[in-house]
C-alpha positions as CSV (number, residue, x, y, z in Angstrom):
1,X,0.0,0.0,0.0
2,X,1.0,3.6,-0.7
3,X,0.0,6.4,1.5
4,X,0.1,10.0,0.3
5,X,0.1,13.2,2.3
6,X,-0.2,16.7,0.9
7,X,0.9,19.9,2.5
8,X,1.6,23.5,1.5
9,X,-1.9,24.8,0.8
10,X,-3.2,28.0,2.3
11,X,-4.7,31.4,1.7
12,X,-2.9,33.7,-0.8
13,X,-3.7,36.8,-2.7
14,X,-4.2,36.8,-6.4
15,X,-0.9,36.9,-8.2
16,X,0.8,35.1,-5.3
17,X,2.6,31.7,-5.2
18,X,2.4,28.5,-3.3
19,X,4.4,25.2,-3.4
20,X,2.4,22.1,-2.7
21,X,4.2,19.0,-1.5
22,X,3.1,15.4,-1.5
23,X,5.1,12.8,0.5
24,X,4.6,9.1,-0.1
25,X,5.2,6.2,2.2
26,X,6.9,3.0,1.2
27,X,9.9,2.1,-0.9
28,X,8.3,2.0,-4.3
29,X,7.8,5.8,-5.0
30,X,10.1,5.7,-8.0
31,X,7.8,3.2,-9.6
32,X,4.7,5.5,-9.3
33,X,3.3,7.8,-11.9
34,X,2.1,10.8,-9.8
35,X,-0.4,13.5,-10.5
36,X,-2.2,16.5,-9.1
37,X,-5.9,17.0,-9.3
38,X,-8.1,19.7,-7.9
39,X,-11.8,20.1,-7.0
40,X,-13.5,23.4,-6.4
41,X,-16.8,23.6,-4.5
42,X,-19.7,22.4,-6.7
43,X,-17.4,21.2,-9.5
44,X,-16.0,17.9,-10.6
45,X,-12.5,17.0,-9.8
46,X,-10.1,18.0,-12.6
47,X,-6.7,17.1,-13.8
48,X,-3.9,19.7,-13.1
49,X,-0.6,18.0,-13.8
50,X,1.3,14.7,-13.8
51,X,4.8,13.3,-14.0
52,X,6.3,10.0,-15.0
53,X,8.1,7.7,-12.7
54,X,11.6,9.0,-13.6
55,X,10.4,12.6,-14.0
56,X,11.4,12.6,-17.6
57,X,7.9,13.3,-18.8
58,X,5.4,15.7,-17.4
59,X,2.4,17.7,-18.5
60,X,0.0,20.3,-17.1
61,X,-3.5,21.2,-18.0
62,X,-4.0,24.1,-20.4
63,X,-5.8,26.0,-17.7
64,X,-2.6,26.3,-15.6
65,X,0.0,26.1,-18.3
66,X,2.7,28.7,-17.8
67,X,1.7,29.2,-14.2
68,X,2.0,25.7,-12.5
69,X,5.0,23.3,-12.6
70,X,5.4,19.8,-11.3
71,X,8.6,18.1,-10.1
72,X,9.6,15.1,-8.1
73,X,12.4,14.0,-5.8
74,X,12.5,10.2,-5.8
75,X,15.2,10.1,-3.2
76,X,12.8,11.8,-0.8
77,X,9.6,10.2,-1.9
78,X,8.1,13.5,-2.8
79,X,6.3,15.3,-5.7
80,X,5.8,19.0,-5.8
81,X,3.5,21.4,-7.5
82,X,4.6,25.0,-7.8
83,X,1.7,27.4,-8.2
84,X,2.5,30.8,-9.5
85,X,0.4,33.8,-10.6
86,X,-2.5,32.4,-8.7
87,X,-6.0,33.4,-9.7
88,X,-9.3,33.2,-7.6
89,X,-10.5,30.5,-10.0
90,X,-7.5,28.3,-8.8
91,X,-9.3,28.0,-5.4
92,X,-9.9,24.3,-4.8
93,X,-8.8,21.3,-2.8
94,X,-5.7,20.0,-4.4
95,X,-5.1,16.2,-4.3
96,X,-2.0,14.1,-5.0
97,X,-2.5,10.8,-6.7
98,X,-0.3,7.9,-7.7
99,X,-0.4,4.7,-9.6
100,X,2.1,2.0,-10.5
101,X,0.8,1.7,-14.1
102,X,2.1,4.0,-16.8
103,X,-0.6,4.7,-19.3
104,X,1.1,7.3,-21.5
105,X,-0.5,10.3,-22.9
106,X,-4.1,10.8,-23.9
107,X,-6.1,13.7,-25.2
108,X,-7.6,15.8,-22.5
109,X,-9.6,19.0,-22.3
110,X,-13.1,20.3,-22.4
111,X,-12.6,22.9,-25.0
112,X,-9.4,22.3,-26.9
113,X,-7.9,18.9,-26.3
114,X,-4.2,18.5,-25.8
115,X,-2.0,15.4,-25.0
116,X,-1.6,15.0,-21.3
117,X,0.1,12.3,-19.3
118,X,-2.5,10.1,-17.6
119,X,-5.1,12.8,-17.0
120,X,-7.9,10.5,-15.9
121,X,-8.5,10.3,-12.2
122,X,-9.7,6.6,-12.6
123,X,-6.2,5.7,-13.6
124,X,-4.9,6.4,-10.1
125,X,-5.2,3.9,-7.3
126,X,-3.7,6.0,-4.5
127,X,-4.9,9.3,-3.2
128,X,-4.1,11.8,-0.6
129,X,-6.7,13.7,1.5
130,X,-6.0,17.0,-0.2
131,X,-4.8,20.4,0.8
132,X,-6.9,23.6,0.5
133,X,-5.7,26.4,-1.7
134,X,-7.7,29.6,-1.4
135,X,-6.9,32.6,-3.6
136,X,-8.4,35.9,-2.7
137,X,-9.0,38.7,-5.2
């Protein structure tokens, strides 16, 4: 079993930055594809970003492209999400997810579809409890 724990959320003004962290238990972190998802009140959970086991491949959703960046540190069993230029619409609970299976890239997006690495939440077996990010205007 893999346990995930997020941290780093908080209240920030629009234009500010946060760095979310997700720490994983166990010795198999380097074998896990990891992703970040978010869910705003009254909305469905949506894909934000993901990164392959080695960190060689990563993608972000169009809605956060150029503002958010994902990275991982396999030596410390951690994955990070850097959030810059935050907007009020980024307010959500952010979840870390992981899975041992690498499913590659698929088209994702509600308006314009782009190739994203494993953007479907049902492709992840392990989930953290989430960390709240609130952006004030």
